[in-house]
Backbone as numpy.savetxt, mean C-alpha at the origin, in Angstrom:
# Nx Ny Nz CAx CAy CAz Cx Cy Cz
5.24 0.65 21.11 6.20 0.52 22.17 7.44 1.39 21.95
7.47 2.12 20.83 8.61 2.99 20.55 8.28 4.44 20.87
7.17 4.92 20.33 6.81 6.32 20.57 5.66 6.46 21.57
4.75 5.50 21.59 3.62 5.59 22.50 3.96 4.86 23.80
4.49 5.63 24.72 4.84 5.07 26.04 3.90 5.60 27.12
2.74 6.03 26.68 1.76 6.56 27.63 1.26 5.48 28.56
0.77 5.90 29.68 0.24 4.95 30.66 -1.20 5.25 31.02
-1.88 6.03 30.15 -3.28 6.35 30.39 -4.16 5.49 29.47
-5.33 5.95 29.12 -6.25 5.19 28.28 -5.83 5.08 26.83
-4.76 5.76 26.45 -4.32 5.78 25.05 -2.98 5.08 24.84
-2.46 4.40 25.84 -1.18 3.73 25.67 -0.88 2.77 26.79
0.25 2.10 26.65 0.67 1.15 27.67 0.48 -0.29 27.25
-0.70 -0.63 26.75 -0.99 -2.00 26.32 -1.28 -2.00 24.82
-1.28 -3.17 24.22 -1.61 -3.31 22.81 -2.99 -2.71 22.54
-3.95 -3.06 23.38 -5.33 -2.59 23.18 -5.41 -1.07 23.28
-4.76 -0.49 24.24 -4.82 0.97 24.42 -4.06 1.71 23.32
-2.97 1.12 22.83 -2.25 1.76 21.72 -3.07 1.71 20.43
-3.95 0.74 20.28 -4.83 0.66 19.11 -5.97 1.66 19.17
-6.28 2.14 20.34 -7.49 2.91 20.58 -7.60 4.17 19.70
-6.50 4.92 19.54 -6.57 6.15 18.76 -6.97 5.87 17.31
-6.29 4.91 16.68 -6.62 4.57 15.29 -8.06 4.09 15.17
-8.51 3.30 16.13 -9.89 2.79 16.08 -10.92 3.90 16.26
-10.67 4.81 17.18 -11.62 5.91 17.41 -11.69 6.84 16.21
-10.55 7.13 15.61 -10.54 7.99 14.41 -11.27 7.29 13.26
-11.01 6.01 13.07 -11.67 5.27 12.00 -13.18 5.23 12.21
-13.62 4.99 13.43 -15.06 4.99 13.73 -15.67 6.36 13.45
-14.96 7.43 13.79 -15.46 8.78 13.55 -15.58 9.06 12.05
-14.62 8.58 11.27 -14.69 8.76 9.82 -15.86 7.97 9.24
-16.05 6.75 9.70 -17.19 5.95 9.24 -18.50 6.66 9.57
-18.60 7.21 10.78 -19.81 7.94 11.17 -20.02 9.17 10.29
-18.95 9.88 9.98 -19.06 11.09 9.16 -19.43 10.77 7.71
-18.87 9.68 7.17 -19.15 9.28 5.79 -20.52 8.62 5.70
-20.88 7.87 6.72 -22.19 7.25 6.76 -22.23 5.78 6.44
-21.14 5.24 5.92 -21.09 3.82 5.60 -19.65 3.34 5.63
-19.38 2.19 6.24 -17.99 1.72 6.33 -17.40 1.28 4.99
-18.25 0.92 4.03 -17.76 0.45 2.74 -17.02 1.54 1.96
-17.18 2.79 2.36 -16.51 3.89 1.68 -15.29 4.39 2.45
-14.86 3.61 3.42 -13.72 3.99 4.27 -12.67 2.89 4.22
-11.42 3.30 4.16 -10.31 2.36 4.24 -9.22 2.97 5.11
-8.23 2.17 5.42 -7.13 2.65 6.24 -5.83 2.07 5.71
-4.77 2.87 5.81 -3.43 2.46 5.36 -2.55 2.26 6.58
-1.91 1.10 6.65 -1.03 0.77 7.77 0.35 0.36 7.24
1.38 0.77 7.97 2.77 0.42 7.63 3.42 -0.24 8.83
3.14 -1.51 9.07 3.63 -2.15 10.29 5.14 -2.17 10.43
5.87 -2.22 9.32 7.32 -2.37 9.38 8.07 -1.07 9.13
7.38 0.05 9.09 8.03 1.31 8.76 9.09 1.69 9.80
10.24 2.09 9.27 11.32 2.59 10.13 11.38 4.11 10.11
10.46 4.74 9.39 10.49 6.19 9.22 10.51 6.91 10.57
11.46 7.79 10.73 11.63 8.59 11.94 11.69 7.74 13.21
12.30 6.57 13.08 12.50 5.70 14.24 11.24 5.08 14.81
10.19 4.94 13.98 8.90 4.49 14.48 8.72 2.97 14.53
9.62 2.19 13.95 9.40 0.75 13.92 9.42 0.17 15.34
8.40 -0.59 15.63 8.29 -1.23 16.93 9.28 -2.39 17.02
9.60 -2.79 18.24 10.47 -3.95 18.42 9.84 -5.20 17.82
8.55 -5.38 18.03 7.79 -6.48 17.42 6.40 -5.96 17.08
6.21 -5.49 15.84 4.91 -4.90 15.48 3.77 -5.89 15.29
4.07 -7.19 15.20 3.02 -8.15 14.88 1.89 -8.18 15.91
2.15 -8.25 17.21 1.03 -8.25 18.16 0.18 -6.97 18.07
0.84 -5.83 17.94 0.11 -4.56 17.88 -0.76 -4.47 16.64
-0.16 -4.73 15.49 -0.91 -4.58 14.24 -1.90 -5.73 14.02
-1.63 -6.89 14.57 -2.62 -7.98 14.50 -3.88 -7.58 15.26
-3.70 -7.00 16.43 -4.86 -6.54 17.21 -5.60 -5.43 16.46
-4.86 -4.47 15.95 -5.49 -3.35 15.25 -6.27 -3.85 14.03
-5.66 -4.71 13.23 -6.34 -5.22 12.04 -7.58 -6.02 12.42
-7.49 -6.81 13.47 -8.66 -7.59 13.93 -9.81 -6.66 14.31
-9.51 -5.59 15.02 -10.56 -4.65 15.43 -11.09 -3.85 14.25
-10.22 -3.49 13.31 -10.66 -2.78 12.10 -11.54 -3.68 11.24
-11.21 -4.95 11.19 -12.00 -5.91 10.43 -13.45 -5.92 10.91
-13.64 -5.81 12.21 -14.99 -5.81 12.78 -15.81 -4.60 12.32
-15.13 -3.54 11.87 -15.84 -2.35 11.38 -16.34 -2.52 9.95
-15.91 -3.59 9.27 -16.33 -3.89 7.90 -15.98 -2.77 6.91
-14.73 -2.32 6.98 -14.26 -1.25 6.10 -14.23 -1.70 4.64
-14.20 -0.74 3.76 -14.18 -1.02 2.33 -12.89 -1.65 1.85
-11.78 -1.34 2.51 -10.50 -1.93 2.15 -9.48 -1.70 3.25
-8.43 -2.49 3.19 -7.26 -2.33 4.03 -6.07 -2.11 3.10
-5.29 -1.09 3.37 -4.12 -0.77 2.55 -2.88 -1.01 3.40
-2.03 -1.94 2.98 -0.84 -2.30 3.74 0.41 -1.95 2.96
1.42 -1.46 3.67 2.70 -1.15 3.05 3.70 -2.21 3.50
4.30 -2.87 2.53 5.30 -3.89 2.82 6.59 -3.24 3.32
7.50 -4.07 3.78 8.76 -3.56 4.33 9.75 -3.13 3.26
9.27 -3.03 2.01 10.15 -2.55 0.93 10.40 -1.05 1.02
9.65 -0.36 1.85 9.78 1.09 1.95 10.38 1.44 3.30
11.41 2.30 3.27 12.00 2.83 4.50 12.06 4.34 4.34
11.00 5.03 4.79 10.92 6.48 4.59 10.73 6.77 3.13
11.70 7.45 2.51 11.62 7.80 1.09 12.31 6.80 0.18
12.94 5.79 0.75 13.75 4.88 -0.04 13.09 3.52 -0.20
13.38 2.87 -1.34 12.97 1.50 -1.57 14.09 0.60 -1.06
13.73 -0.45 -0.35 14.70 -1.41 0.16 14.19 -2.81 -0.14
15.01 -3.80 0.09 14.59 -5.18 -0.11 13.60 -5.57 0.98
12.53 -6.23 0.60 11.53 -6.67 1.59 12.14 -7.75 2.47
12.09 -7.55 3.76 12.65 -8.52 4.69 11.61 -9.09 5.64
10.58 -8.33 5.92 9.53 -8.78 6.83 8.20 -8.81 6.08
7.39 -9.74 6.39 6.16 -9.97 5.64 4.94 -9.37 6.33
3.92 -9.09 5.53 2.64 -8.59 6.04 1.60 -9.70 6.06
2.04 -10.93 5.86 1.11 -12.07 5.83 0.23 -12.13 7.07
0.79 -11.80 8.22 0.00 -11.85 9.45 -1.22 -10.95 9.35
-1.07 -9.77 8.74 -2.20 -8.84 8.60 -3.17 -9.32 7.53
-2.64 -9.84 6.43 -3.49 -10.38 5.36 -4.32 -11.53 5.92
-3.70 -12.41 6.69 -4.41 -13.54 7.27 -5.44 -13.10 8.31
-5.11 -12.10 9.09 -6.06 -11.60 10.10 -7.27 -10.96 9.42
-7.05 -10.22 8.34 -8.14 -9.57 7.60 -9.07 -10.62 6.99
-8.49 -11.73 6.53 -9.23 -12.92 6.10 -10.33 -12.63 5.09
-10.03 -11.83 4.08 -10.98 -11.60 3.00 -12.15 -10.70 3.35
-12.08 -9.97 4.45 -13.18 -9.07 4.85 -13.56 -8.15 3.69
-12.58 -7.62 3.01 -12.74 -6.76 1.84 -11.38 -6.73 1.16
-11.25 -6.06 0.02 -9.96 -6.07 -0.67 -8.82 -5.50 0.18
-7.63 -5.99 -0.10 -6.41 -5.45 0.49 -5.58 -4.87 -0.63
-5.15 -3.63 -0.47 -4.23 -3.00 -1.40 -2.84 -3.07 -0.77
-1.89 -3.59 -1.52 -0.53 -3.75 -1.02 0.39 -2.81 -1.79
1.13 -2.00 -1.07 2.08 -1.06 -1.68 3.46 -1.35 -1.11
4.45 -0.73 -1.73 5.79 -0.86 -1.17 6.89 -1.04 -2.18
7.07 -0.11 -3.10 8.21 -0.15 -4.00 8.19 -1.30 -4.99
7.02 -1.76 -5.36 6.92 -2.87 -6.30 7.43 -2.46 -7.68
8.04 -3.42 -8.35 8.46 -3.29 -9.74 7.63 -4.30 -10.54
7.72 -4.30 -11.87 6.90 -5.25 -12.64 7.05 -6.70 -12.18
8.28 -7.16 -11.96 8.47 -8.56 -11.58 7.94 -8.86 -10.18
8.18 -7.96 -9.23 7.71 -8.21 -7.86 6.19 -8.07 -7.77
5.59 -7.19 -8.57 4.12 -7.05 -8.59 3.48 -8.33 -9.13
4.03 -8.84 -10.20 3.50 -10.08 -10.77 3.63 -11.23 -9.79
4.78 -11.32 -9.14 5.02 -12.40 -8.18 4.05 -12.29 -7.00
3.81 -11.06 -6.55 2.88 -10.87 -5.42 1.47 -11.33 -5.78
0.98 -10.93 -6.95 -0.38 -11.27 -7.35 -0.51 -12.74 -7.74
0.46 -13.24 -8.49 0.37 -14.60 -9.02 0.82 -15.69 -8.05
1.67 -15.33 -7.07 2.21 -16.36 -6.18 1.94 -16.06 -4.71
2.49 -14.98 -4.20 2.41 -14.70 -2.76 0.98 -14.56 -2.26
0.14 -13.85 -3.00 -1.23 -13.60 -2.55 -2.25 -14.20 -3.53
-1.88 -15.27 -4.15 -2.69 -15.89 -5.21 -4.15 -16.12 -4.81
-4.40 -16.61 -3.63 -5.76 -16.99 -3.23 -6.42 -15.95 -2.33
-5.98 -14.73 -2.42 -6.55 -13.66 -1.61 -7.02 -12.52 -2.50
-7.84 -11.66 -1.95 -8.36 -10.50 -2.67 -7.38 -9.34 -2.48
-6.21 -9.47 -3.11 -5.13 -8.49 -2.96 -4.83 -7.86 -4.31
-4.66 -6.55 -4.30 -4.22 -5.81 -5.48 -2.95 -5.04 -5.13
-1.97 -5.09 -6.02 -0.76 -4.31 -5.83 -1.03 -2.90 -6.34
-0.66 -1.91 -5.55 -0.88 -0.53 -5.93 0.46 0.21 -6.02
0.46 1.25 -6.81 1.67 2.02 -7.06 1.41 3.49 -6.77
2.42 4.19 -6.33 2.33 5.62 -6.09 3.37 6.36 -6.89
4.58 6.42 -6.36 5.65 7.21 -6.96 5.97 6.80 -8.39
5.90 5.50 -8.70 6.25 5.09 -10.05 5.20 5.49 -11.09
3.99 5.81 -10.68 3.03 6.34 -11.65 3.45 7.72 -12.14
4.16 8.45 -11.33 4.63 9.78 -11.73 5.55 9.66 -12.94
6.48 8.72 -12.89 7.48 8.61 -13.96 7.12 7.58 -15.04
5.97 6.95 -14.91 5.55 5.93 -15.87 4.08 6.09 -16.21
3.76 6.99 -17.16 2.35 7.18 -17.51 1.71 5.93 -18.10
2.54 4.96 -18.50 2.07 3.70 -19.06 2.33 2.55 -18.09
2.26 2.81 -16.80 2.65 1.85 -15.78 1.93 0.51 -15.91
0.63 0.51 -16.09 -0.12 -0.76 -16.20 0.37 -1.58 -17.39
0.65 -0.93 -18.50 1.17 -1.60 -19.68 2.54 -2.21 -19.37
3.39 -1.46 -18.68 4.73 -1.96 -18.33 4.64 -3.18 -17.42
3.75 -3.15 -16.45 3.60 -4.30 -15.55 3.13 -5.52 -16.34
2.13 -5.32 -17.17 1.58 -6.43 -17.95 2.63 -7.08 -18.83
3.52 -6.26 -19.41 4.49 -6.78 -20.37 5.89 -6.95 -19.78
6.03 -6.77 -18.47 7.31 -6.99 -17.82 8.39 -5.98 -18.20
7.99 -4.78 -18.54 8.93 -3.72 -18.92 9.30 -2.93 -17.68
10.59 -2.75 -17.44 11.04 -2.07 -16.23 10.56 -0.61 -16.22
10.46 -0.08 -15.03 9.98 1.29 -14.85 11.07 2.32 -15.14
10.64 3.48 -15.58 11.52 4.63 -15.66 11.69 5.17 -14.24
12.93 5.39 -13.81 13.11 5.93 -12.45 12.46 7.31 -12.31
11.99 7.59 -11.12 11.42 8.91 -10.85 12.50 9.82 -10.27
12.25 11.11 -10.36 13.15 12.10 -9.76 12.39 12.77 -8.63
12.68 12.37 -7.40 11.97 12.89 -6.23 12.07 14.42 -6.13
13.13 15.00 -6.66 13.30 16.46 -6.60 12.23 17.21 -7.38
11.55 16.52 -8.30 10.51 17.19 -9.09 9.11 16.93 -8.56
8.96 16.19 -7.48 7.63 15.81 -7.01 6.77 17.01 -6.60
7.34 17.98 -6.01 6.53 19.08 -5.46 6.96 20.43 -5.99
7.36 20.50 -7.24 7.74 21.77 -7.84 6.48 22.52 -8.23
6.26 23.62 -7.59 5.05 24.40 -7.87 5.12 25.04 -9.25
3.99 25.04 -9.91 3.83 25.69 -11.22 4.85 25.21 -12.24
5.14 23.93 -12.22 6.11 23.37 -13.14 5.58 22.07 -13.73
5.88 21.87 -15.01 5.51 20.61 -15.66 6.56 19.54 -15.40
7.74 19.92 -14.95 8.83 18.97 -14.71 8.40 17.90 -13.73
8.55 16.66 -14.16 8.27 15.54 -13.27 6.82 15.11 -13.22
5.94 15.81 -13.93 4.53 15.42 -13.93 4.05 14.98 -15.30
4.34 15.78 -16.30 3.84 15.43 -17.64 4.96 15.30 -18.67
6.20 15.23 -18.21 7.30 15.17 -19.17 7.98 13.80 -19.25
7.48 12.81 -18.53 8.05 11.47 -18.64 7.49 10.77 -19.88
8.33 10.09 -20.65 7.87 9.47 -21.90 7.19 8.11 -21.65
6.33 7.75 -22.60 5.80 6.40 -22.66 6.91 5.50 -23.21
6.89 4.21 -22.88 7.90 3.29 -23.43 7.62 3.08 -24.91
8.65 2.69 -25.65 8.51 2.51 -27.10 7.52 1.40 -27.43
7.43 0.37 -26.58 6.50 -0.72 -26.82 5.05 -0.25 -26.73
4.78 0.71 -25.87 3.43 1.24 -25.73 3.01 1.93 -27.02
3.91 2.73 -27.57 3.61 3.45 -28.83 3.45 2.51 -30.01
4.13 1.37 -29.99 4.06 0.42 -31.10 2.86 -0.51 -31.01
2.19 -0.55 -29.88 1.07 -1.46 -29.69 -0.19 -0.93 -30.37
-0.91 -1.82 -31.07 -2.15 -1.42 -31.73 -3.22 -1.04 -30.71
-3.28 -1.76 -29.59 -4.24 -1.48 -28.53 -3.53 -1.66 -27.19
-2.82 -0.62 -26.72 -2.01 -0.76 -25.51 -2.82 -1.05 -24.24
-4.11 -0.78 -24.25 -4.92 -1.01 -23.05 -5.65 -2.34 -23.06
-5.48 -3.13 -24.10 -6.15 -4.43 -24.18 -5.70 -5.31 -23.02
-6.66 -5.87 -22.31 -6.36 -6.79 -21.22 -5.98 -6.12 -19.92
-6.02 -4.80 -19.89 -5.72 -4.09 -18.64 -7.04 -3.60 -18.09
-7.49 -4.24 -17.02 -8.79 -3.90 -16.44 -8.71 -3.74 -14.96
-9.78 -3.33 -14.38 -9.88 -3.10 -12.94 -9.70 -4.40 -12.17
-8.73 -4.44 -11.26 -8.46 -5.58 -10.39 -8.28 -6.89 -11.16
-7.72 -6.80 -12.35 -7.52 -8.00 -13.16 -6.16 -8.60 -12.84
-6.13 -9.91 -12.63 -4.86 -10.59 -12.43 -4.08 -10.58 -13.74
-2.78 -10.50 -13.63 -1.91 -10.48 -14.79 -1.73 -11.91 -15.26
-1.99 -12.15 -16.52 -1.87 -13.51 -17.09 -0.50 -13.69 -17.70
């Protein structure tokens, strides 16, 4: 309702505004050959470039319901902790989308998580769902990110200015491991695929 003000078959109503994403997703499934190898990332609360809808819940609830029928391999949701390039405090929840998906397949949740908020999300907020917290930017500055999450060690801040420096090691391989990682006899013990943090 913010950018898509079309009045043809691709806009105007919730169903018509969902149509583009659904048609593209169906085309990708057809090209790949199986829906289990396809996923989609949605940011219902994104304010980036003025795109946040007045009320995104009806639109994204419909879209998630229709995507669920395609039996995709996963749904990737971005919480309201992200506003463009910045991390902000989460104010709006994605529970409506998690509930609509209803365990169809795993849900990956992103959005500026830190060790404490990632643990809280997995252990409390999404305890009885097939949800995994995923990280992007913080993996750049934390080569030991999984270890830090497991042990509650805060992340090293990233430097966005080094993200896309061509032909440079700066910001990719020059961030240090935490001292606790180096002191551990087996730093990867207990860190496994989709394992809940104990």
